[in-house]
N, C-alpha and C positions, 0 to 999 in steps of 0.2 A: 534613435532606434528605428530599424527598418520594419515597416508594416508587414504583417503575415501575407497579405495579398497585395503586392505592390505592382501598379501599372501606371507609372508617371506619364504625364502629358503636359507639354508646353502649349498654352492656349494659342500662341501664334502659329503653331504647326497644323492647325485645323484648316483644311482648304475651304475656300469660299463656298463651294457646293456642299460642304458638310462631309460627314464620314460616319460609316457604320462600324461598330466595334463590338466584338464578342469577348467577354472575359470568362474564362473557365478556371476554377481553382484546381491546382495539381493535388495529388494525394498528400504531399508534404504540407502544402498551404492549408488544405482542409484540416489536417491534424493540428496544425498550429492555431487555426481559427477556433476549433473545438476547445482547445485549452484556454484560449483567450475568453471565449464566451462562457466557459464553465459548464459545458455540456458534454455528453458522452461522445458524440460523433457528428461530424459534418460529412455526410455521404456524397453529396453532390452540391455544387454551387456554380451557377452560371448567370451571366447577365448579357443581354442584348441592348446596346446603347446606341442612340443616334445623337451625334454631335452636330450642331448647326450654329455657325457664328452669326451673331447679330451685326448690323451695320456699324454700331458704335462701340464694338470691342468685346462685349460679353459673349460667352458660348453657352447655348442652351443644350442641356443634356436631358434626354427623355428616354425611357425604355422600361424594360421589365427584368426583374431579378427573380430567379427560381432557385430554391435550395431544398434539399432533403436532409433533415437533421434528426438526431436521436437524443432525446432528453430523458431525464429520470422522473417518473411519476411522483408528484408531491404527496400522494396518499400511500401507494403500494410499493414504491421504489422500483417498479418494473420499468423496462425501457419503453419509451413512447416515440414512435416515428411520426415526425411532423413535416408536412409539406408547406413550404413558405413560398408564396407568390406575392410580390409587391411591385408596385410601379414607382418609378423615380421621375421627377421633373424638377430640375435645378437650373439656375442661371449662375454660371461661373464668371466672376468679375475679374477683369485684368488688374494689373498692378496700379495702385493709386486710385482705384475706384471703390468707394465705400458702399456697403449694402444699404438699401432703403426699405428694409422689411417693415411692413405695416400689417396689422391684423387682417386687412382686406386682401393681401397678396395671396395669389394662388400658387405662386412659384417661390421657393426659397432661393435667396441669393447667398452665394458663398464668396467671400473675399479670398483670392488665391495668390496674389503677388505674381501672377502670370504663369504659375505652374500649379498643378493639382495631381494628386494620386487617385485616379479613378478606382483602383482596386480597394483603397481604403474607404472611399465613398460607398462602394458596394458592400463592404464588410460592415460598415456602420448601419446601413439600411437593413441588412439581414439581422443584426443584433437588435435593432428596434422592433423588428417584426416578429421576433421569437415570442412564443407563449410564455409569460412569466410564471404560470402555474400549470404546467402540463399534467394531464390526467389520463391514465390508461382507461380505455373504454370499460374494462371489467372492474375497475377500482370502485370500492364503496367506502363512503366516509364512515368513520366510527360514530356510534350513537351520540357521544358527547359533542360532536361537531355538527350534528343535524338537529338535535333536540333543542327547541327554542327556550325551554325551561332550564336547561343545563348549559349555561355559557358564562363566561367570566363577568358579564354585566348583569346577570339575573339578580344577584344580591342587591344591586343598586336600584332595581325597579321598585323594591319595597320602600326605598327612601323618597321616592318621588312624591312631592307634595308635603313632606314632613319637614323640609328645611325651610325655616322662616325667611321671608324676603328681606332684603337689605334696606 
């Protein structure tokens, strides 16, 4: 299946001096991404990336991704415009090279087999940066959602200390 935002790259085609790349979603790509993300609209999506090959084969990708999206408020169901700004820092590994990710790594390594779709990487980064619970600024929570005495676990509070230990 073809990704909605496809910008394939062969790692060996990155010149030794590196390369600047700008990715801008077309209206058709933005529409397809909105459907994929399950949101109302992707108004704009762009990325400015810097590709720099390392001496031993990997390609470093750094840059910034910007998007304007419209999601639906989880409280009022009104549209919420969200500006997404996120940075990317990845090491793309050539064919035959395994990732050595450890908890101390500051840069994610991605095994590519020598080719990667930078558009798909950008789309994934945007998806991860979306607010999972968008709220319209004027939305107010219903009383049952804000009253600490009225919640699904309030009935359990009375049982605390009444259950004999094992």
